[in-house]
C-alpha positions in Angstrom: 5.4 5.6 13.4 7.0 5.1 16.9 10.8 5.3 16.8 11.0 7.2 13.5 13.6 9.8 12.8 11.4 11.8 10.5 7.9 11.6 11.9 4.6 11.9 10.1 3.9 15.2 12.0 7.2 16.6 10.8 6.5 15.4 7.2 3.1 17.2 7.1 4.5 20.4 8.7 7.3 20.6 6.2 5.3 19.7 3.1 4.1 23.3 2.4 7.7 24.5 3.0 8.9 22.2 0.2 6.2 23.6 -2.2 7.4 27.1 -1.4 11.1 26.1 -1.8 10.4 24.6 -5.2 8.9 27.9 -6.3 11.8 29.9 -4.9 14.4 27.8 -6.6 12.5 28.1 -9.9 12.2 31.8 -9.5 16.0 32.1 -9.0 16.6 30.0 -12.1 14.5 32.1 -14.4 16.1 35.3 -13.0 19.5 33.8 -13.8 18.6 33.6 -17.5 17.7 29.9 -17.5 15.5 29.0 -20.5 12.3 27.2 -19.5 12.2 23.5 -20.4 16.0 23.3 -20.9 17.5 20.2 -19.3 19.1 20.5 -15.9 20.1 18.4 -12.9 19.8 19.1 -9.2 22.0 18.1 -6.2 20.2 17.1 -3.0 21.0 16.2 0.6 19.3 13.6 2.8 19.9 12.9 6.5 18.8 10.3 8.9 19.7 8.7 12.2 20.8 5.3 11.0 23.3 4.2 8.3 21.1 1.2 7.3 18.2 3.5 6.4 20.4 5.7 4.3 22.0 2.7 2.6 18.6 1.3 1.6 17.4 4.7 0.3 20.7 5.3 -1.6 20.3 1.9 -3.3 16.7 2.7 -4.2 17.6 6.1 -5.7 20.4 4.6 -7.7 18.5 1.6 -9.1 15.0 3.1 -9.5 15.5 6.8 -10.0 18.8 6.8 -11.8 20.4 9.2 -9.4 24.1 9.4 -8.6 24.6 9.1 -4.9 27.7 9.9 -2.9 29.1 8.2 0.2 27.3 8.3 3.5 29.0 10.6 6.0 28.4 12.9 8.9 26.3 16.0 8.0 25.9 18.5 10.8 25.9 15.9 13.5 23.7 13.5 11.6 24.4 10.8 9.0 23.6 11.7 5.4 24.5 11.6 1.7 24.4 13.9 -1.2 23.2 13.0 -4.7 22.6 14.3 -8.2 19.3 13.8 -10.1 19.2 12.7 -13.7 18.8 15.4 -16.3 15.1 16.5 -16.8 13.4 19.4 -18.5 12.7 22.1 -16.0 9.6 24.3 -15.7 7.8 25.3 -12.5 5.5 22.3 -12.3 8.2 19.7 -13.2 10.5 21.1 -10.5 7.7 20.9 -8.0 6.8 17.4 -9.0 10.4 16.2 -8.8 11.0 17.9 -5.4 7.8 16.7 -3.8 8.2 13.1 -5.0 11.8 13.1 -3.7 10.5 14.4 -0.4 7.9 11.6 -0.2 10.4 8.9 -1.0 12.7 10.1 1.7 9.9 9.8 4.2 9.2 6.3 3.1 12.8 5.3 4.0 12.7 7.5 7.1 15.2 10.0 5.6 14.7 13.7 5.6 15.3 15.9 2.5 17.5 18.7 3.7 17.5 20.8 0.6 18.4 20.8 -3.1 19.8 23.2 -5.7 21.3 23.4 -9.1 24.0 25.0 -11.1 21.8 25.3 -14.2 21.6 28.7 -15.7 21.7 30.7 -18.9 24.3 28.5 -20.4 22.0 25.4 -20.3 21.1 25.1 -24.0 20.1 21.4 -24.2 16.4 20.7 -24.6 14.4 17.5 -24.8 13.4 16.2 -28.2 9.7 17.2 -28.6 9.2 16.1 -32.2 5.8 14.5 -32.9 7.6 11.1 -33.3 8.5 11.2 -29.6 4.9 11.3 -28.4 4.4 7.6 -27.7 7.9 7.4 -26.1 7.1 10.1 -23.5 3.6 8.7 -22.8 4.9 5.2 -22.3 7.7 6.4 -20.1 5.1 8.3 -18.0 3.2 5.1 -17.5 6.3 3.0 -16.7 7.6 5.6 -14.3 4.2 5.6 -12.6 4.2 1.8 -12.3 7.7 2.1 -10.7 6.3 4.7 -8.2 8.6 7.4 -9.7 5.8 9.9 -9.7 8.0 12.9 -10.4 9.4 11.3 -13.5 5.9 10.2 -14.5 4.6 13.8 -14.3 7.6 15.1 -16.2 7.2 12.7 -19.0 3.4 13.2 -19.3 4.2 17.0 -19.5 6.5 16.4 -22.4 3.8 14.3 -24.1 1.3 17.2 -23.5 3.7 19.7 -25.1 3.9 17.6 -28.2 0.1 16.9 -28.4 -2.0 18.8 -25.9 -5.3 17.5 -27.4 -5.0 14.1 -25.8 -7.4 14.0 -22.8 -5.9 10.7 -21.6 -2.5 12.3 -21.1 -4.0 15.1 -18.9 -6.0 12.5 -17.0 -2.9 10.3 -16.5 -0.8 13.2 -15.3 -3.5 14.1 -12.8 -3.4 10.6 -11.3 0.4 10.9 -10.9 0.0 14.3 -9.2 -2.6 12.9 -6.8 -0.1 10.2 -5.8 2.1 12.9 -4.2 -0.8 15.0 -2.8 -0.6 17.8 -5.5 -4.4 17.8 -5.3 -5.1 21.3 -6.7 -2.7 20.7 -9.6 -4.4 17.4 -10.3 -7.8 19.1 -10.4 -6.6 21.4 -13.1 -5.6 18.4 -15.2 -8.9 16.7 -14.7 -10.6 19.9 -15.8 -8.6 20.0 -19.0 -9.2 16.3 -19.7 -13.0 16.9 -19.4 -12.8 20.0 -21.5 -11.2 17.9 -24.2 -13.5 14.8 -23.7 -16.8 15.7 -22.0 -17.9 12.0 -21.8 -14.7 10.8 -20.1 -16.4 8.9 -17.3 -13.2 8.0 -15.4 -12.2 11.6 -15.3 -15.6 12.6 -13.7 -15.1 9.9 -11.1 -11.6 10.9 -10.2 -12.4 14.6 -10.1 -15.4 13.8 -7.9 -13.1 12.1 -5.4 -10.6 14.9 -5.7 -13.4 17.4 -4.9 -14.7 15.4 -2.0 -11.2 15.2 -0.5 -11.1 19.0 -0.5 -14.6 19.2 1.0 -16.2 20.5 -2.2 -19.0 18.0 -1.7 -21.5 19.8 -3.9 -19.0 19.8 -6.8 -18.2 16.1 -6.1 -21.9 15.1 -6.3 -22.3 16.9 -9.6 -19.4 14.9 -11.0 -20.7 11.6 -9.6 -24.1 12.5 -11.1 -22.5 12.9 -14.5 -20.6 9.6 -14.2 -23.9 7.9 -13.4 -25.4 9.4 -16.5 -22.6 7.8 -18.5 -22.7 4.5 -16.7 -25.7 3.7 -14.5 -24.4 0.4 -13.2 -21.1 1.4 -11.5 -21.5 0.3 -7.9 -18.4 2.2 -6.7 -19.8 5.5 -8.0 -23.1 5.1 -6.1 -21.1 4.0 -3.0 -18.9 7.1 -3.1 -21.8 9.4 -3.9 -23.5 8.1 -0.8 -20.4 8.9 1.3 -20.4 12.4 -0.1 -24.2 12.9 0.6 -23.6 11.8 4.2 -20.9 14.5 4.5 -23.6 17.0 3.5 -26.0 15.6 6.1 -28.2 13.8 3.6 -28.7 10.5 5.4 -31.6 9.3 3.2 -29.7 10.2 0.0 -26.7 8.2 1.4 -29.0 5.3 2.3 -30.5 5.2 -1.2 -27.0 5.3 -2.9 -25.5 2.6 -0.6 -28.6 0.4 -1.2 -28.1 0.8 -5.0 -24.4 0.0 -4.6 -25.2 -3.2 -2.7 -27.8 -4.2 -5.3 -25.1 -3.8 -8.0 -22.7 -6.1 -6.1 -20.8 -3.8 -3.7 -21.2 -6.0 -0.6 -19.1 -3.6 1.4 -21.9 -1.0 1.2 -23.8 -3.2 3.8 -21.4 -1.9 6.5 -22.3 1.7 5.8 -26.0 0.9 5.8 -25.7 -0.7 9.2 -24.3 2.7 10.5 -27.7 4.3 9.7 -29.8 1.7 11.6 
């Protein structure tokens, strides 16, 4: 990270500010008379210390995100550019997902998001087509957006699919994965919960929720989910390996040893390294 304009430390520090900013922008929108889930667009500003970084990021936003990006110029003593997002249906979670994903992508190109806003208001009367016939379209677009690492668009499209047919556990699960990609951990947990409410034998959702819980130091909850996943599939080496890691976090060395041993027996050679740590 040496020589960066926008450091990892600055990125982490500003992350919560971006979450609060998204909530504040949405609150102003609703108070202005904006109708939830109407289509709207946002303008945004990025700055950096080198034209080359901004040029690469501008090209990425145009080609991959479909944004309209202006010329690079001086912005308060730094180089920067403004841009306009594609239209998307706005609710609180969609706005958060769009903003945080944009923030992440700027960091990848060493450019700092310096704010965004919108002229959307009560006169926005255009809404997405949420007819049942559009279900596959939004789901497939969610998948393709995820594969293109456009996690904001992925979340937004999965949300539209959920609005059309909220009983599909796989859509909630898929949206959770996209949320995890941009560190919306608590929001992802809610989606895993819903997926498992709809499909109590959804093994992959138990595994992912277990990892989610472990990352937030809910180790007891994580083990419960790993246990359930093992009930559904007793031969998954990765589940035993990860449950072992979680048990060690709880101070259960023997439990960790047993799980890593089982993982190794099932073909997870990498578990041998963890076993050596207990020798």
